[in-house]
C-alpha positions in Angstrom: -85.0 -98.1 -75.6 -83.2 -96.6 -78.5 -80.0 -94.7 -78.3 -79.3 -91.8 -80.6 -75.7 -91.4 -81.9 -75.8 -87.5 -82.0 -72.6 -87.5 -83.9 -74.3 -89.2 -86.8 -77.7 -87.8 -86.6 -78.5 -85.2 -89.2 -82.0 -84.2 -87.7 -83.8 -85.3 -91.0 -86.9 -86.5 -89.0 -87.4 -89.7 -90.9 -87.3 -91.7 -87.6 -90.1 -89.6 -86.2 -92.5 -90.4 -89.1 -91.9 -94.1 -88.5 -92.2 -94.1 -84.7 -95.7 -95.4 -83.8 -95.6 -94.7 -80.0 -94.3 -91.1 -80.6 -91.2 -91.7 -78.5 -89.0 -89.5 -80.7 -88.6 -85.8 -81.2 -86.1 -83.3 -82.6 -84.4 -81.2 -80.1 -81.6 -78.8 -81.1 -81.5 -80.5 -84.5 -81.0 -84.0 -83.2 -83.3 -86.8 -82.6 -83.9 -87.8 -79.0 -86.0 -90.6 -77.4 -88.3 -90.9 -74.4 -89.1 -94.1 -72.5 -92.2 -94.9 -74.5 -89.9 -97.0 -76.9 -90.9 -100.6 -77.7 -87.7 -101.3 -79.6 -89.6 -102.1 -82.8 -86.6 -101.0 -84.9 -88.4 -98.9 -87.5 -86.2 -95.9 -86.7 -83.1 -98.1 -86.9 -84.2 -99.5 -90.4 -85.0 -96.1 -91.9 -82.2 -93.9 -90.6 -80.0 -92.7 -93.6 -76.8 -92.2 -91.5 -77.2 -95.3 -89.2 -77.5 -92.9 -86.2 -79.7 -95.3 -84.2 -78.6 -98.0 -81.7 -80.8 -100.6 -80.1 -78.7 -101.8 -77.1 -81.1 -104.5 -75.9 -81.3 -106.2 -79.4 -78.6 -108.2 -81.2 -77.5 -107.0 -84.7 -76.7 -110.5 -85.6 -78.3 -111.2 -89.0 -79.0 -107.6 -89.8 -78.6 -106.8 -93.6 -78.0 -103.7 -95.4 -80.1 -102.8 -98.5 -78.4 -101.0 -101.4 -81.2 -99.5 -103.5 -84.1 -101.7 -102.3 -85.0 -104.5 -100.1 -84.8 -108.1 -101.3 -87.8 -109.4 -103.1 -89.0 -112.7 -104.4 -91.2 -113.5 -107.4 -94.7 -113.7 -106.2 -95.6 -116.7 -108.3 -92.5 -118.5 -107.0 -93.4 -117.5 -103.5 -97.0 -118.8 -103.8 -95.9 -122.1 -105.5 -93.6 -122.7 -102.7 -96.3 -122.2 -100.1 -98.6 -124.5 -102.1 -95.9 -127.2 -102.3 -95.6 -127.7 -98.4 -97.0 -130.9 -97.1 -97.3 -132.5 -93.6 -94.6 -135.0 -93.5 -95.4 -138.5 -92.0 -92.5 -140.4 -93.5 -89.0 -139.4 -92.5 -85.5 -140.5 -93.2 -83.2 -141.9 -90.5 -81.0 -138.9 -90.6 -80.0 -136.4 -88.0 -80.4 -132.6 -88.4 -77.1 -130.6 -88.2 -77.3 -128.1 -85.4 -76.0 -125.4 -87.7 -78.9 -126.1 -90.1 -81.3 -125.8 -87.2 -79.9 -122.6 -86.0 -80.3 -121.2 -89.5 -84.0 -122.3 -89.7 -84.7 -120.7 -86.3 -83.5 -117.4 -87.6 -86.8 -117.4 -89.4 -88.6 -117.5 -86.2 -86.3 -114.9 -84.5 -87.4 -112.3 -87.3 -91.1 -113.1 -87.2 -93.1 -110.1 -85.9 -94.6 -110.4 -82.5 -97.5 -108.3 -81.0 -96.1 -105.3 -79.3 -92.6 -106.5 -80.4 -92.4 -108.4 -77.2 -90.4 -111.1 -78.8 -91.5 -113.7 -76.3 -91.2 -116.8 -78.5 -88.7 -119.5 -77.4 -87.8 -122.9 -78.7 -86.9 -126.3 -77.4 -85.3 -128.5 -79.9 -85.1 -132.2 -79.0 -83.0 -134.6 -80.9 -80.4 -136.3 -78.9 -82.9 -136.9 -76.0 -86.0 -137.6 -78.2 -86.4 -141.1 -76.9 -86.7 -139.7 -73.3 -89.4 -137.4 -74.2 -91.3 -140.0 -76.3 -92.0 -142.0 -73.1 -93.4 -138.8 -71.5 -95.7 -138.2 -74.6 -97.1 -141.7 -74.4 -97.6 -141.3 -70.6 -99.6 -138.1 -71.3 -101.7 -139.8 -73.9 -102.5 -142.6 -71.5 -103.7 -140.0 -69.1 -106.0 -138.5 -71.6 -107.4 -141.9 -72.7 -108.0 -142.8 -69.0 -110.1 -139.8 -68.5 -113.7 -140.3 -70.0 -114.4 -136.6 -70.0 -111.2 -135.7 -71.9 -111.6 -138.5 -74.3 -115.2 -137.5 -75.2 -114.2 -133.9 -75.8 -112.1 -135.1 -78.7 -113.6 -135.2 -82.1 -114.7 -138.8 -82.9 -112.4 -139.6 -85.8 -109.3 -138.3 -83.9 -110.5 -140.1 -80.8 -110.5 -143.4 -82.7 -107.0 -142.6 -84.2 -105.6 -141.8 -80.7 -107.0 -145.0 -79.3 -105.5 -147.0 -82.1 -102.2 -145.3 -81.5 -102.2 -146.2 -77.9 -103.3 -150.0 -78.6 -100.4 -150.3 -81.0 -98.0 -148.8 -78.6 -99.1 -150.6 -75.5 -99.2 -153.9 -77.3 -95.7 -153.3 -78.8 -97.1 -153.9 -82.3 -97.5 -151.9 -85.4 -95.6 -149.0 -87.0 -94.9 -145.6 -85.3 -97.9 -143.5 -86.3 -97.2 -140.8 -83.9 -93.5 -139.7 -84.4 -93.2 -141.3 -87.9 -89.5 -142.0 -87.4 -88.8 -138.3 -87.1 -85.3 -137.5 -85.8 -86.4 -134.4 -83.9 -89.2 -132.4 -82.3 -89.3 -128.6 -82.1 -91.5 -127.2 -79.4 -92.6 -123.5 -80.0 -93.4 -121.6 -76.7 -94.9 -118.3 -76.2 -97.6 -116.5 -74.0 -99.4 -115.7 -77.2 -101.0 -118.1 -79.6 -100.6 -115.6 -82.5 -96.9 -115.0 -81.8 -96.2 -118.7 -81.5 -98.2 -119.6 -84.6 -96.6 -116.9 -86.7 -93.2 -118.1 -85.8 -94.0 -121.8 -86.4 -95.3 -121.0 -89.9 -92.2 -119.1 -90.9 -90.1 -121.8 -89.4 -91.8 -124.5 -91.4 -91.3 -122.6 -94.7 -87.6 -122.1 -93.8 -87.3 -125.8 -92.9 -88.8 -126.6 -96.4 -86.3 -124.4 -98.0 -83.5 -126.4 -96.4 -84.9 -129.7 -97.7 -86.7 -130.6 -94.4 -90.2 -131.2 -93.7 -92.4 -130.7 -90.8 -95.6 -132.1 -89.1 -97.6 -130.1 -86.6 -98.7 -132.7 -84.0 -101.8 -131.8 -81.9 -101.5 -135.2 -80.2 -98.0 -134.6 -79.0 -98.9 -131.1 -77.9 -101.9 -132.4 -75.9 -99.8 -135.2 -74.3 -97.0 -132.8 -73.2 -99.5 -130.2 -71.9 -101.2 -132.7 -69.6 -98.0 -134.3 -68.2 -96.6 -132.4 -65.3 -93.3 -134.4 -65.5 -92.9 -133.5 -69.1 -93.4 -129.8 -68.4 -91.0 -130.0 -65.6 -88.4 -131.8 -67.8 -88.8 -129.0 -70.5 -88.9 -126.2 -67.9 -92.1 -124.8 -69.3 -95.8 -124.4 -68.2 -98.5 -126.1 -70.2 -100.1 -123.0 -71.5 -96.8 -121.9 -73.0 -96.8 -124.8 -75.7 -98.1 -123.2 -78.9 -97.0 -125.9 -81.4 -95.2 -129.1 -81.5 -93.3 -129.7 -84.8 -91.9 -133.0 -85.8 -89.1 -132.1 -88.1 -86.7 -134.1 -90.4 -85.7 -135.1 -93.9 -88.7 -136.3 -95.8 -88.6 -139.9 -97.1 -91.3 -139.2 -99.7 -91.5 -137.3 -102.9 -94.8 -135.5 -103.9 -95.7 -135.1 -107.6 -98.1 -132.2 -107.4 -99.7 -129.8 -105.0 -103.2 -130.7 -103.7 -106.8 -129.1 -104.1 -108.1 -126.8 -101.5 -111.5 -125.3 -100.9 -112.1 -121.9 -102.6 -111.0 -118.9 -100.7 -113.6 -117.8 -98.2 -113.5 -114.0 -98.4 -116.1 -111.2 -97.9 -115.4 -108.1 -100.2 -116.9 -104.9 -98.7 
């Protein structure tokens, strides 16, 4: 719930106009709040005298605008989005923790439904080899269950079976982790919240010179393995994306074609 610093409040009412749940009012020339607040921060962001405090939120990373908020050229932004690729070839190079902390700020400031901010992250780098064994155990469980295997689309089922054969025989290159130095697991009670955060994190990682691969196989394997969930201290339904992340060992010369935009104008 917001706190109003009455010594700074000038009663201009701008915060009331921004307050979606109508939890603010003007009393005796000052703003005051009720318990309907969802801590969205719009009042904090719009207040001309900085008279709003959000005691349950951290101000780390908050920036002040001078005359207007930061912008980026729209074509530059679109071209940056077009240039992202799913990386399946990584350098043998660890990711500095400071770099990863900076990247995860993109997830922290991603919107969530109802502003519940329920997304949390597990970054595995030093203990990745331990987790890999749990992933392979999970894939083996899937392949041993005909009903689960048959529910997987045929081409992906064949890929999964080939991956397991190469692993179990100790032959072939790593076509699951692709020499990635780290795995980021994005967890949330909401698929939308987890997905939005994952997308922003990937773009931020790209801006830092890293690349990402969303791995559905790893996500399936961890979700089905109770030992892995216990190790990670999560429940299977919380995992919303598993992102291999590292420095790409490949350079792309161009963006790729896509199907035309599917849009209905009304």
